[in-house]
C-alpha positions as CSV (number, residue, x, y, z in Angstrom):
1,M,63.2,186.8,54.1
2,P,61.9,183.9,56.3
3,R,58.4,183.8,58.0
4,K,58.2,184.6,61.7
5,N,56.6,181.5,63.7
6,Q,53.6,181.7,65.5
7,I,55.1,182.2,69.0
8,H,58.2,185.0,67.7
9,E,56.3,188.1,68.8
10,A,55.6,186.6,72.5
11,V,59.3,185.6,72.6
12,R,60.6,188.7,71.8
13,N,58.0,190.9,73.7
14,A,59.1,188.3,76.9
15,L,62.9,189.2,76.4
16,I,62.4,192.8,76.2
17,K,60.4,192.2,79.2
18,D,63.5,190.8,81.1
19,G,65.5,193.9,80.3
20,W,67.2,192.8,76.8
21,T,67.7,194.5,73.4
22,I,67.0,193.2,70.1
23,T,69.5,194.0,68.0
24,D,68.5,192.2,64.6
25,D,65.1,190.3,63.9
26,P,65.6,188.3,62.1
27,Y,69.8,188.2,62.7
28,R,71.2,187.1,59.5
29,I,74.1,184.3,59.4
30,V,76.6,184.6,56.7
31,Y,79.1,181.3,56.1
32,E,80.8,181.1,52.9
33,D,78.3,181.2,50.3
34,T,74.8,180.6,52.6
35,D,73.0,182.9,54.2
36,V,70.6,181.6,56.9
37,Y,68.5,183.8,59.4
38,A,68.1,183.2,63.1
39,D,65.0,184.7,64.8
40,L,66.2,187.0,66.7
41,R,70.0,188.6,68.3
42,I,69.5,190.0,71.4
43,I,72.0,191.8,73.9
44,K,72.0,192.7,77.7
45,T,74.1,195.0,80.0
46,I,74.5,193.4,83.2
47,A,74.1,195.1,86.2
48,G,74.8,198.2,84.6
49,D,78.6,197.8,83.8
50,T,80.1,197.8,79.9
51,V,80.1,193.7,79.6
52,Q,77.7,192.6,77.6
53,R,76.1,189.3,77.1
54,T,74.6,188.2,73.2
55,L,72.3,185.9,72.4
56,V,71.2,184.2,69.1
57,I,67.8,182.6,69.3
58,E,65.8,180.5,67.2
59,I,62.6,180.2,67.8
60,K,59.9,177.5,67.0
61,G,56.3,176.4,68.1
62,F,55.9,173.0,67.0
63,M,52.1,173.6,65.5
64,G,51.2,170.7,63.6
65,D,50.5,167.4,62.7
66,S,53.8,166.0,63.5
67,P,55.5,167.4,66.6
68,M,58.1,164.9,66.5
69,H,59.1,165.6,62.7
70,N,59.1,169.4,64.1
71,L,61.3,168.7,66.6
72,E,63.3,166.8,64.4
73,N,64.1,169.6,61.5
74,A,64.5,171.8,64.4
75,L,67.5,170.2,66.1
76,G,68.8,169.7,62.7
77,Q,68.1,173.8,61.9
78,Y,69.6,174.4,65.2
79,E,72.8,172.2,64.7
80,L,73.4,173.6,61.5
81,Y,73.1,177.2,62.8
82,R,75.6,176.5,65.4
83,I,78.2,175.3,63.4
84,Y,78.0,178.3,61.3
85,L,78.0,180.6,64.1
86,K,81.2,178.7,65.4
87,S,82.9,179.8,62.3
88,V,81.8,183.3,61.9
89,A,81.0,184.5,65.5
90,P,82.4,182.3,67.9
91,T,81.7,184.0,71.0
92,E,77.8,184.3,70.3
93,K,75.8,181.4,71.8
94,L,72.5,180.1,69.9
95,Y,69.9,179.2,72.1
96,L,66.4,177.5,70.6
97,A,63.1,179.0,72.3
98,I,60.2,176.8,72.1
99,S,56.5,177.0,73.2
100,A,56.0,175.7,76.9
101,S,52.5,174.2,75.1
102,T,54.5,171.9,72.8
103,Y,54.1,168.7,74.8
């Protein structure tokens, strides 16, 4: 099971406060013989209808000695997850949540 990022709970709480429902924490993506885990899968009913919006969120705080190296790793991970999701759950969109105080 993956470790939670330092800002994981803050992002999670902000999404709940904004009316999102957490469906998976973490969200397992199974592609061929590979398992990866995005941090969250969330869902929101729009305007009280049955229409729902579903998002997958990967959370990064960039705490460490090299923010640029952390950014490069995060973008590579994001792209890999995006490709996997496109194959196994094409209607779901992947977002990268980062700390505003990173830079």
